[in-house]
Every structure is written in C-alpha cells, then in structure tokens.
C-alpha positions in Angstrom: 31.5 -40.5 -0.3 30.3 -43.0 -3.0 31.0 -42.2 -6.6 27.3 -41.9 -7.3 26.8 -39.5 -4.4 29.8 -37.4 -5.5 28.4 -37.3 -9.1 25.0 -36.2 -7.8 26.7 -33.5 -5.6 28.8 -32.2 -8.6 25.7 -32.0 -10.8 23.8 -30.1 -8.1 26.8 -27.9 -7.6 26.8 -26.9 -11.2 23.2 -25.9 -11.1 23.7 -24.0 -7.8 26.6 -22.0 -9.3 24.6 -21.1 -12.4 21.7 -19.9 -10.2 24.0 -17.8 -8.0 25.6 -16.1 -11.0 22.2 -15.3 -12.5 21.3 -13.7 -9.2 24.4 -11.6 -9.3 23.6 -10.5 -12.8 20.3 -9.1 -11.6 22.0 -7.5 -8.6 24.5 -5.9 -11.0 21.7 -4.2 -12.9 20.3 -2.8 -9.6 23.6 -1.5 -8.3 24.5 -0.3 -11.8 21.2 1.7 -11.8 22.2 3.3 -8.6 25.6 4.3 -10.0 23.9 5.7 -13.1 21.5 7.7 -11.0 24.5 9.1 -9.0 26.3 10.3 -12.1 23.1 11.6 -13.7 21.8 13.5 -10.7 25.2 14.7 -9.2 27.0 15.2 -12.5 30.6 16.3 -11.7 29.8 17.2 -8.1 29.5 15.3 -4.9 28.6 16.0 -1.3 31.4 17.0 1.0 31.8 13.6 2.9 34.3 12.6 5.5 37.2 11.4 3.3 39.0 9.7 6.1 35.9 7.7 7.1 35.4 6.7 3.5 38.9 5.4 3.3 38.7 3.6 6.6 35.4 1.7 5.9 36.7 0.8 2.4 39.9 -0.6 3.9 37.9 -2.6 6.5 35.7 -4.1 3.8 38.7 -5.0 1.6 40.4 -6.6 4.6 37.3 -8.6 5.3 37.5 -10.1 1.8 41.0 -11.4 2.6 39.6 -13.2 5.7 36.6 -14.6 3.7 39.0 -15.9 1.1 41.1 -17.4 3.9 38.0 -19.1 5.4 37.1 -20.7 2.0 40.6 -21.8 1.4 40.9 -23.3 4.9 37.7 -25.4 4.6 38.9 -26.7 1.2 42.0 -28.0 3.0 40.0 -29.3 6.0 41.6 -26.7 8.3 38.5 -26.2 10.5 40.1 -23.9 13.1 41.3 -21.3 10.5 38.0 -21.7 8.7 35.9 -20.8 11.8 38.3 -18.1 13.0 38.4 -16.4 9.6 34.6 -16.4 9.3 34.3 -14.7 12.7 36.9 -12.1 11.7 35.1 -11.5 8.4 31.8 -11.0 10.3 33.4 -8.6 12.8 34.9 -6.5 10.0 31.6 -6.5 8.2 29.9 -5.2 11.4 32.7 -2.6 11.8 32.0 -1.4 8.2 28.3 -1.0 9.1 29.2 1.0 12.2 31.3 3.3 10.1 28.7 3.9 7.4 25.4 3.7 9.5 26.8 4.9 12.8 29.0 7.7 11.5 28.4 8.6 7.9 24.7 8.7 8.3 25.0 10.9 11.4 26.8 13.6 9.3 25.5 16.8 8.0 23.7 15.2 5.0 20.2 13.7 5.6 18.1 11.5 3.2 15.7 14.4 2.5 18.5 16.8 1.4 17.6 16.7 -2.3 19.5 14.6 -4.8 22.6 14.4 -2.7 20.9 13.0 0.4 18.6 10.7 -1.7 21.5 9.2 -3.7 23.9 8.9 -0.8 21.4 7.1 1.4 20.0 5.0 -1.4 23.4 3.8 -2.4 24.8 3.3 1.1 21.5 2.0 2.5 21.1 -0.7 -0.1 24.8 -1.7 0.2 24.6 -1.7 4.0 21.6 -4.1 3.7 23.6 -6.4 1.6 26.6 -6.3 4.0 24.2 -6.9 7.0 22.7 -9.9 5.1 26.2 -11.1 4.4 27.1 -11.0 8.0 24.1 -13.0 8.9 24.9 -15.6 6.3 28.5 -15.8 7.5 27.3 -16.4 11.0 25.0 -19.1 9.8 27.8 -20.7 7.9 30.0 -20.5 11.0 27.4 -22.2 13.1 27.0 -25.0 10.6 30.7 -25.3 10.2 31.3 -25.5 13.9 28.9 -28.5 14.0 31.0 -30.2 11.2 28.6 -29.3 8.4 31.3 -28.7 5.8 34.3 -30.7 4.5 37.0 -30.3 1.8 34.7 -32.3 -0.5 31.4 -30.6 0.4 31.5 -26.9 1.1 29.1 -25.3 -1.4 27.5 -23.2 1.3 30.9 -21.7 2.2 31.7 -21.1 -1.5 28.4 -19.4 -2.1 28.8 -17.2 1.0 32.3 -16.2 -0.1 31.2 -15.3 -3.6 28.4 -13.2 -2.2 30.7 -11.5 0.2 33.2 -10.7 -2.6 30.5 -9.4 -4.8 29.3 -7.0 -2.1 32.9 -5.9 -1.7 33.3 -5.3 -5.4 30.2 -3.2 -5.5 31.7 -1.0 -2.8 34.9 -0.7 -4.9 32.7 1.1 -7.4 30.6 3.0 -4.9 33.5 4.4 -2.9 35.0 6.5 -5.6 31.6 7.5 -6.9 30.6 8.8 -3.5 33.8 10.0 -2.0 36.3 10.8 -4.7 34.8 11.7 -8.1 33.4 15.2 -8.7 33.8 18.6 -7.0 32.7 18.7 -3.4 29.7 20.9 -2.6 28.5 22.0 0.9 
C-alpha cells in the first residue's frame, strides 16, 4: 500500500469512527429511553420471568462478544482461519440468543398486550432482538467478504465497525438483563 493511499485510508477511517460513535450516541438515547420507561412504569416490580432462561441468554451473548473480539484480533494479525471461524461462532451464538428470547421468552405467559409489563418487556426485548438480528446479518456479510480476502491487517475497518456494533448491542443487554430479570419484586 502506498504512503498516499495509507494516509487517505487513515483519514477516512477517522471520519468513519466519528460517524459510528455519533450513531451510538443516538442509539444510547433510544435504549436509555426504554430503560427509563421500564423504571417509570414498573417501579420496584417486574414480571415473573424465567430466571434461568435470562441467565442462559445473557451468558450466550457475553460469550459471543469474546468470539467477536477474537475475530477482530485475528484479522489484525492476518490470521484468516481464526477470523472466519470466530465470526461464524459469533453469528451462531447471536442466533442462539434470539432463539432464547424470541423462541422461548416470548412464548411465556406474558404477551405484548398485557398492560405495562407486556408492553415494556416486548418493547425492550423486541428492539434489542432486532439489533442482534441486524448484527448477525452484518457479521455474515463481513464473513463473506473476509472469505474472499476483503480484509487484511492493514485494512479492516468493516470488521472493526462490526465488532464495535456487536459489543454495543451486548452492553445494552448488560443493562437490560438486570432491569428485566433481576431488579424489583416479581408479580404474577
């Protein structure tokens, strides 16, 4: 890569990073608003949700962050095999999280129309699930481009952006999990 091309890439990278962090700032307000609604509407109560399921899906999502970090680190060191395998594991864990939330939690006793408990639970988990699903799609797109040699140790902004997005979505869940499953007295 020529020094002029590298300088241009670094300048674009700086602008890309700024844009991504501004996007996350707006997303933080949206997710923060959902958390505020949860505490305002539920107060010191919460629906009686499946605690084991909540712990399992949270563990799965946190484990997925490990593999996403491993993928990003691998491409930064030109380890293509670890990079591609770690992306696939991350995507699979993301899908497993979705199965847990959408396939099991949403099939529980609480429905979206069950007053403030249903509305808040489905609003929070639904918006988060949409972000996880989007993240899985992005991860698979990055994997496909990576398998074709589209990233290198010097040029991997797409991988970095994908990893930052995935970690952001995981951090949101770190706040949502206790708000939904742990804080407050359970009501039937």
